C-alpha positions in Angstrom: -0.1 0.0 -0.3 1.8 3.5 -1.1 1.7 5.9 1.4 0.2 9.1 1.0 2.3 12.4 -0.9 3.2 14.4 2.7 3.4 17.5 0.4 0.6 19.9 -1.2 2.1 21.4 -4.2 -0.5 23.1 -5.3 0.1 25.4 -2.4 4.4 25.6 -2.8 3.0 27.3 -6.7 0.8 29.6 -4.4 3.6 30.1 -1.6 6.2 31.0 -4.6 4.0 33.1 -6.5 2.9 34.6 -3.2 6.6 35.2 -1.9 7.7 36.6 -6.3 5.0 39.5 -5.4 6.1 40.5 -2.2 9.6 40.5 -2.1 11.8 40.7 1.0 14.6 42.2 1.3 17.3 40.1 2.1 14.9 37.2 2.3 16.9 35.4 -0.8 20.1 35.3 1.2 20.0 31.2 0.7 19.2 31.3 -2.8 22.4 33.2 -3.1 24.8 31.0 -1.3 23.2 28.4 -4.1 23.7 30.4 -6.3 27.8 30.9 -6.0 28.1 27.2 -4.4 27.1 26.6 -8.2 29.9 29.5 -9.3 32.6 27.8 -8.0 31.1 24.1 -9.1 31.2 24.5 -12.3 34.3 26.8 -12.3 36.0 23.4 -11.0 34.5 21.9 -14.0 37.1 21.6 -17.2 34.1 19.9 -19.4 31.9 21.9 -21.1 27.9 21.9 -21.6 26.2 22.4 -24.8 22.3 22.6 -23.2 21.0 23.0 -20.0 18.5 23.1 -17.7 17.7 24.7 -14.6 14.5 22.8 -12.8 15.1 24.8 -9.6 12.2 26.9 -10.5 11.6 30.5 -7.9 13.3 33.1 -9.5 16.3 33.0 -12.3 19.1 33.0 -9.5 20.6 29.8 -10.5 19.3 30.8 -14.9 21.9 33.5 -14.2 24.7 31.1 -13.6 24.4 29.5 -15.6 23.7 31.9 -18.5 27.2 33.3 -17.5 29.4 30.6 -17.7 31.5 31.0 -20.6 31.5 27.0 -20.3 27.4 26.7 -21.0 26.2 26.8 -24.5 21.9 26.9 -24.1 20.4 27.2 -21.0 16.9 26.6 -20.7 14.9 27.4 -17.4 11.8 25.7 -15.7 9.2 26.7 -13.9 5.7 26.2 -11.9 4.0 28.7 -13.3 3.4 31.8 -15.4 5.8 34.3 -15.3 5.5 37.7 -12.8 6.5 40.4 -14.6 9.9 41.5 -12.1 11.4 38.2 -13.8 12.5 36.7 -17.7 9.5 34.6 -18.3 10.7 30.7 -17.5 11.0 28.6 -21.4 8.7 25.1 -19.5 5.9 25.9 -17.3 5.2 22.4 -15.2 5.8 20.5 -11.8 9.6 20.0 -11.7 8.8 17.1 -8.9 8.3 15.6 -12.1 10.0 16.6 -14.7 8.4 16.2 -18.5 11.5 16.4 -20.2 12.8 13.8 -23.3 15.3 10.8 -22.1 19.0 11.7 -23.3 18.1 15.9 -24.3 20.6 17.6 -21.6 24.6 17.6 -21.4 23.6 19.4 -17.5 20.4 19.6 -15.1 20.6 22.0 -12.6 17.7 21.8 -9.4 19.0 24.2 -6.2 16.3 24.5 -2.8 14.1 23.3 -4.9 13.7 18.6 -4.4 13.3 19.2 -0.6 9.3 19.6 -1.5 9.1 16.7 -4.3 6.5 13.9 -2.8 8.6 11.5 -4.5 12.4 12.3 -4.4 13.4 8.8 -5.3 11.2 8.7 -8.5 12.2 12.8 -9.4 15.6 11.7 -9.5 16.0 9.0 -12.0 14.1 11.6 -13.7 16.4 14.0 -13.7 18.7 11.1 -14.7 16.6 9.9 -17.9 16.7 13.2 -18.9 20.7 13.8 -19.1 22.3 12.3 -22.5 25.0 9.7 -20.9 28.5 11.2 -19.0 25.8 14.2 -19.1 25.7 15.9 -15.4 23.6 16.5 -12.4 23.9 19.4 -10.1 21.5 19.2 -6.9 21.1 21.1 -4.0 18.5 20.9 -0.9 17.5 21.8 2.5 17.5 18.8 5.2 19.8 17.5 7.9 18.6 19.4 11.0 17.6 22.7 9.7 15.3 24.9 11.2 15.7 22.5 14.0 15.7 25.3 16.9 11.7 26.2 15.0 11.0 22.6 15.3 11.8 22.8 18.7 10.5 26.0 20.0 7.1 25.1 18.3 6.7 21.8 19.9 6.8 22.8 23.8 5.1 25.8 22.7 2.0 23.4 21.7 2.8 20.9 24.5 2.3 23.6 26.5 -0.7 25.3 26.1 -2.3 23.2 23.0 -1.8 19.8 25.5 -0.8 17.8 21.8 1.7 18.3 18.8 1.2 18.3 15.5 3.7 18.4 12.3 4.6 22.6 11.2 7.7 22.4 10.2 9.4 20.1 7.1 10.8 17.2 7.6 14.3 17.0 5.7 16.0 14.3 4.3 19.1 13.1 5.8 22.8 13.4 3.3 23.7 9.7 3.8 19.7 8.8 2.7 20.6 11.1 -0.1 23.9 9.5 -1.2 22.0 6.4 -1.1 18.8 7.8 -2.7 21.8 8.9 -5.7 22.8 5.8 -6.2 19.0 4.2 -6.4 18.5 6.5 -8.8 21.4 5.6 -11.1 23.7 7.8 -11.6 27.6 7.5 -11.6 29.8 8.9 -9.3 27.9 9.8 -7.1 29.0 12.6 -4.3 26.4 14.1 -1.8 27.7 17.4 0.6 26.5 19.6 3.7 27.3 22.4 4.9 25.9 24.2 7.7 24.4 28.2 8.3 23.7 29.9 11.1 21.3 33.0 10.3 20.7 35.5 13.4 17.7 37.5 13.9 16.3 39.5 16.8 12.7 37.1 17.2 11.3 34.3 15.6 9.3 36.5 13.4 11.6 37.8 11.6 12.6 34.1 10.7 9.1 33.2 9.6 8.8 36.5 7.6 11.7 35.4 5.8 10.8 31.7 5.3 7.2 33.3 4.0 9.3 35.5 1.6 11.0 33.0 0.7 8.0 30.8 0.0 8.8 28.3 2.4 5.7 27.9 4.5 4.7 24.4 5.5 2.7 22.9 2.9 2.5 19.7 4.7 -0.9 17.8 4.3 -1.3 16.4 7.6 -0.3 19.9 9.1 -3.1 21.5 11.7 -5.5 23.1 10.6 -7.2 24.4 14.0 -6.3 28.4 14.4 -4.4 28.6 17.1 -4.4 32.2 19.0 -1.2 35.2 18.6 -0.6 34.1 21.8 1.0 31.3 21.3 3.4 32.3 18.6 4.3 34.8 20.9 4.9 32.0 24.0 6.4 30.2 21.3 8.5 33.3 20.0 9.6 32.9 24.2 10.9 29.3 23.8 12.8 30.0 21.3 15.1 32.6 22.8 15.2 31.2 25.9 16.9 27.5 24.7 18.3 28.9 21.4 19.8 32.2 22.0 22.6 33.9 22.2 24.3 35.9 24.5 23.7 39.2 23.4 19.9 38.1 23.0 19.7 37.3 19.1 18.5 33.8 17.6 19.8 31.2 15.8 18.7 29.6 12.8 20.0 26.7 11.4 19.8 25.7 7.6 21.8 22.8 6.2 22.8 22.4 3.1 22.8 19.2 1.4 24.5 19.4 -2.4 24.4 16.8 -4.9 26.7 15.1 -7.9 26.3 12.4 -10.1 26.6 11.9 -13.6 24.1 10.0 -16.0 26.7 6.3 -16.7 28.8 6.6 -19.7 31.4 3.6 -21.0 34.1 6.3 -20.7 33.2 6.3 -17.3 36.1 5.2 -14.0 34.7 1.9 -12.6 35.3 0.1 -9.5 38.2 -2.4 -9.6 36.8 -5.7 -9.4 38.3 -8.1 -6.1 41.8 -8.9 -6.4 42.8 -7.1 -9.8 45.1 -4.8 -7.9 48.6 -4.9 -8.9 50.3 -3.0 -5.8 49.9 -4.6 -2.7 49.0 -2.4 0.3 52.1 -3.5 2.5 54.5 -1.8 -0.7 53.4 0.9 -0.5 52.8 1.3 3.3 56.5 0.1 3.0 55.5 -2.6 5.8 56.0 -5.7 6.0 52.7 -7.8 5.7 52.3 -10.4 8.4 50.2 -13.7 7.4 46.8 -14.4 9.9 47.2 -17.6 11.6 44.1 -20.1 10.5 
């Protein structure tokens, strides 16, 4: 029996549309961080990519980096909805959780800060891999790990204290070790996963929640609580946040864990792991030590 989808994708589109229509200065810091990381990863590659697709959606930070790279020819951008006046039009409008792309089409596929919102992450990775030509590259980044654990803790404490129960208010995030396994399961060759943590400080919890809303990252959990809560609930949560997750100067901390992904569509030219027993150099010789046989 299949599990129900955890995320409301239509609500995600609404949140993103609203966020782009009413931008908050400085709230796009994660998108800028991801774009800088992409620029650095591209600079380290000694490859050129004739055709790239940006599956990140939500603005054009990623597309601008790809278009500025001398290593990339044509860049196509996908988004969940038609463009707003202050953004360039995407080339495709479709749900990036299930990209209807022709197999073996692109040399490079990029998805930054979007995969954490898909319902079938393994399936999405498979479709991205299938859209790549042999020896094509996928570069991804998603929010994962223990991101926003401080906010989750404060909301849970307030709910247990005032409502005598707890409901999910912050979405779950994938673990970096799980992502490595998922990349292999999706059929990527030479997969690499890594994680960096960013700690952002705010005067209070409401500043963090304002930025999350401005990112289009408010909760889209289908089983989120629909019960209205009082202003007092959030005031108490803010007090608990400051009590348990603040620095000596009184400012609170918010942790974001960013998981970076890379993997190649399989090709016969790529390195293959050696068969067991096929090594031509003994480990003992490499370490300049003497090998001692184990006694049976």
